[in-house]
SEVOTOR-872683 format. One line per 2 residues: number of its first residue (from 1); their letters; for each residue x, y, z of N, C-alpha, C. Coordinates in nm, 3 decimals. Each point is the difference from the previous one (the first is absolute). Example, Ala and Ser with C-alpha at 12.3 -4.5 7.8 and 13.67 -1.06 7.14 Angstrom:
<nodes>
1> AS> 1.319,-0.569,0.780,-0.089,0.119,0.000,0.090,0.120,0.000 | -0.035,0.105,-0.072,0.082,0.119,0.006,-0.077,0.109,0.073
</nodes>
This chain:
<nodes>
1> XX> 0.090,-0.103,0.010,-0.094,0.104,-0.026,0.127,0.140,0.015 | -0.040,0.058,-0.072,0.031,0.159,-0.022,-0.010,0.074,0.131
3> XX> 0.106,0.032,0.038,0.001,0.050,0.155,0.015,0.213,-0.030 | -0.018,-0.014,-0.123,0.055,0.153,-0.070,-0.161,0.073,0.059
5> XX> -0.013,0.114,0.051,-0.088,0.071,0.044,-0.057,0.052,-0.174 | -0.184,0.017,-0.038,-0.056,0.067,-0.111,0.032,0.148,-0.012
7> XX> 0.002,0.036,-0.120,0.005,0.190,0.020,-0.162,0.028,0.018 | -0.035,0.083,0.095,-0.086,0.090,-0.080,-0.005,0.101,0.015
9> XX> -0.098,0.066,-0.073,-0.015,0.106,-0.095,-0.146,0.127,0.024 | 0.066,0.039,0.051,-0.131,0.111,0.031,-0.056,0.059,-0.166
11> XX> -0.162,-0.025,0.038,-0.059,0.096,-0.093,-0.099,0.113,0.069 | -0.071,0.075,-0.069,-0.012,0.149,-0.026,-0.171,-0.051,-0.042
13> XX> -0.083,0.000,0.098,-0.118,0.024,-0.062,-0.070,0.097,-0.019 | 0.063,0.043,-0.130,-0.095,0.190,-0.002,-0.113,-0.036,-0.113
15> XX> -0.084,0.119,-0.011,-0.167,0.042,-0.028,0.052,0.009,-0.155 | -0.074,-0.040,-0.142,-0.011,0.057,-0.118,-0.037,0.120,-0.004
17> XX> -0.045,0.119,0.124,-0.041,0.151,-0.038,0.181,0.024,-0.009 | 0.086,-0.089,0.031,0.176,0.115,0.031,0.015,-0.006,-0.164
19> XX> -0.083,-0.046,-0.060,0.065,-0.032,-0.170,-0.169,0.064,-0.113 | 0.136,0.127,-0.102,-0.153,0.001,-0.055,-0.086,-0.097,-0.124
21> XX> -0.073,0.057,-0.043,-0.118,-0.124,-0.078,0.114,0.025,-0.098 | 0.069,0.046,-0.100,0.077,-0.007,-0.126,0.139,-0.160,0.062
23> XX> 0.110,0.056,0.119,0.064,-0.053,0.053,-0.097,-0.129,0.020 | -0.027,-0.032,0.077,-0.129,-0.142,0.034,-0.005,-0.046,-0.157
25> XX> -0.040,0.075,-0.096,-0.070,-0.123,-0.086,0.143,-0.031,-0.091 | 0.125,0.108,0.030,0.135,-0.069,-0.068,0.105,-0.113,0.044
27> XX> -0.133,-0.024,0.141,0.077,-0.106,0.081,-0.099,-0.127,-0.082 | -0.147,0.018,0.019,-0.032,-0.144,-0.051,0.021,-0.002,-0.111
29> XX> 0.057,0.065,-0.127,0.065,-0.015,-0.145,0.130,-0.055,0.071 | 0.051,0.041,0.036,0.145,-0.077,0.081,-0.021,-0.112,0.022
31> XX> -0.115,-0.054,0.057,-0.032,-0.146,0.064,-0.033,-0.010,-0.143 | -0.100,-0.003,-0.045,0.017,-0.103,-0.135,0.081,0.085,-0.124
33> XX> 0.132,-0.035,-0.009,0.127,0.005,-0.067,-0.029,0.091,-0.119 | -0.145,0.102,0.019,-0.037,0.089,-0.097,0.167,0.078,-0.049
35> XX> 0.005,0.060,0.106,0.121,0.126,0.041,0.089,-0.053,0.055 | 0.140,0.065,-0.060,0.086,-0.029,0.059,0.029,0.068,0.151
37> XX> 0.098,-0.056,0.105,-0.014,-0.045,0.158,0.049,0.170,-0.015 | 0.010,0.067,0.130,0.135,0.150,0.049,0.099,-0.106,0.078
39> XX> 0.105,-0.073,-0.059,0.047,-0.054,0.143,-0.003,-0.057,0.097 | -0.162,-0.039,0.010,-0.028,-0.054,0.096,-0.066,-0.144,-0.014
41> XX> -0.021,-0.111,0.112,-0.059,-0.097,0.005,-0.150,0.018,0.031 | -0.116,0.004,-0.062,-0.136,0.014,0.033,-0.081,-0.147,-0.018
43> XX> -0.054,0.003,0.089,-0.051,-0.130,-0.039,-0.193,0.049,0.054 | -0.111,-0.020,-0.101,-0.118,-0.040,0.075,-0.062,-0.101,0.105
45> XX> -0.096,0.111,0.089,-0.037,-0.096,0.103,-0.117,0.001,0.029 | -0.074,-0.030,-0.116,-0.184,0.068,0.008,0.001,0.124,-0.049
47> XX> -0.115,-0.015,-0.067,-0.060,0.154,-0.034,-0.017,0.131,0.038 | 0.143,0.014,-0.062,0.009,0.135,0.029,0.154,-0.019,0.122
49> XX> 0.022,-0.050,0.066,0.094,-0.049,0.120,0.152,-0.043,-0.139 | 0.116,0.020,0.092,0.116,0.024,-0.055,0.107,-0.058,0.097
51> XX> 0.093,-0.092,-0.005,0.149,0.045,0.081,0.121,-0.032,-0.055 | 0.056,0.131,0.043,0.087,0.072,-0.053,0.110,-0.079,0.079
53> XX> 0.135,-0.012,-0.069,0.135,0.004,0.085,0.052,0.184,0.047 | 0.082,0.020,0.101,0.056,0.086,-0.023,0.195,-0.029,-0.042
55> XX> -0.036,0.127,-0.056,0.164,-0.043,-0.081,0.059,0.027,0.140 | 0.118,-0.030,0.001,0.059,0.001,0.051,0.135,0.147,-0.012
57> XX> -0.029,0.055,-0.112,0.085,0.131,-0.051,-0.096,0.060,-0.064 | -0.046,0.126,0.084,-0.040,0.098,-0.080,-0.037,0.061,-0.093
59> XX> 0.162,0.008,-0.047,-0.009,0.013,-0.127,-0.098,-0.065,-0.187 | -0.011,-0.095,0.087,-0.132,-0.094,-0.071,-0.099,0.099,0.015
61> XX> -0.050,0.070,0.071,-0.115,0.064,0.063,-0.017,0.142,-0.145 | 0.063,-0.010,-0.082,0.024,0.126,-0.065,-0.110,-0.072,-0.191
63> XX> -0.034,-0.052,0.022,-0.086,-0.049,-0.096,-0.148,-0.032,0.083 | 0.004,0.007,0.097,-0.098,0.000,0.037,-0.123,0.092,0.037
65> XX> -0.132,0.017,0.012,-0.065,0.107,-0.003,-0.001,0.082,0.087 | -0.004,0.122,0.014,0.017,0.030,0.172,-0.061,-0.053,0.118
67> XX> -0.166,0.004,-0.038,-0.054,-0.065,0.087,-0.037,-0.141,0.043 | 0.090,-0.081,-0.068,0.099,-0.131,0.063,0.128,0.003,0.052
69> XX> 0.069,0.081,-0.053,0.126,0.076,0.062,-0.024,0.028,0.127 | -0.115,0.080,0.005,0.019,0.040,0.181,-0.093,-0.135,0.104
71> XX> -0.032,-0.111,-0.057,0.004,-0.122,0.053,0.080,-0.031,0.002 | 0.069,-0.082,-0.089,0.116,-0.064,0.007,0.068,0.069,0.103
73> XX> 0.084,0.144,0.029,0.042,0.052,0.067,-0.019,0.022,0.120 | -0.151,-0.034,0.062,-0.074,0.021,0.111,0.087,-0.170,0.067
75> XX> -0.067,-0.074,-0.106,0.053,-0.160,0.043,0.166,-0.005,0.026 | 0.057,0.019,-0.100,0.154,-0.023,0.042,0.066,0.131,0.120
77> XX> -0.061,0.089,0.043,0.019,0.071,0.135,-0.024,-0.150,0.108 | -0.132,-0.019,-0.029,-0.049,-0.064,0.106,0.090,-0.164,0.029
79> XX> 0.090,-0.007,-0.140,0.016,-0.144,0.027,-0.034,-0.129,-0.077 | -0.096,0.064,-0.059,-0.070,-0.131,-0.070,0.013,-0.052,-0.180
81> XX> 0.019,-0.151,0.039,0.022,-0.026,-0.162,-0.151,-0.001,-0.103 | -0.027,0.007,0.109,-0.122,-0.029,-0.131,-0.155,0.103,0.030
83> XX> -0.026,0.055,-0.116,-0.165,0.130,0.046,-0.073,-0.155,-0.062 | -0.116,0.053,0.089,-0.148,-0.106,-0.072,-0.072,0.122,0.014
85> XX> -0.038,0.053,-0.159,-0.119,0.162,-0.034,-0.106,-0.149,0.040 | -0.133,0.075,0.076,-0.140,-0.043,-0.090,-0.094,0.118,0.047
87> XX> -0.140,-0.030,-0.016,-0.099,0.106,-0.010,-0.029,0.030,0.239 | 0.022,-0.163,0.024,-0.052,0.060,0.164,0.125,-0.038,0.048
89> XX> 0.130,0.052,-0.020,0.053,0.001,0.120,0.042,0.119,0.038 | 0.130,0.025,0.065,0.013,0.128,0.128,-0.038,0.110,-0.125
91> XX> 0.011,0.130,0.036,0.079,0.129,-0.077,0.082,0.070,0.141 | 0.119,0.031,-0.099,0.029,0.032,0.142,0.062,0.217,-0.047
93> XX> -0.015,0.047,0.099,0.004,0.182,0.013,0.112,0.006,-0.112 | 0.100,-0.098,0.059,0.163,0.109,-0.071,-0.025,-0.053,-0.169
95> XX> -0.066,-0.095,-0.043,-0.022,0.003,-0.177,-0.122,0.061,-0.061 | 0.037,0.096,-0.066,-0.130,0.030,-0.049,-0.074,-0.091,-0.079
97> XX> -0.143,0.031,-0.003,-0.091,-0.070,-0.043,-0.101,0.079,-0.113 | -0.025,-0.072,-0.063,-0.046,0.013,-0.118,-0.213,0.015,-0.055
99> XX> -0.061,0.072,0.016,-0.149,0.036,-0.044,-0.042,-0.156,-0.108 | -0.065,-0.107,0.028,-0.030,-0.071,-0.145,-0.149,-0.004,-0.015
101> XX> -0.076,0.138,0.054,-0.182,-0.009,-0.039,0.003,-0.003,-0.132 | -0.101,-0.053,-0.054,-0.024,0.035,-0.119,-0.021,0.172,-0.032
103> X> -0.031,0.059,0.081,-0.068,0.131,-0.041,0.025,0.120,-0.079
</nodes>
């Protein structure tokens, strides 16, 4: 039996409202392989939910939209390796939010 400890990674659970509608649509297209990724590992996690790796090198954020960059930067500062973006997740006052109303 292997006695080596398993690595444990922190995940930030964050609301979809921290992204603009445009960025969330880009992530959806990215998951469907319709557009090229912006140097991120992005996985679809259900209807309009995404799991995204937080790059070790902040220089990789340069191609990322500003709203997603804010989420990834916040996660990085909190020591998270992954971000789960979901409609029913937490809203953080330190990250900008976007209006998703149809008006």
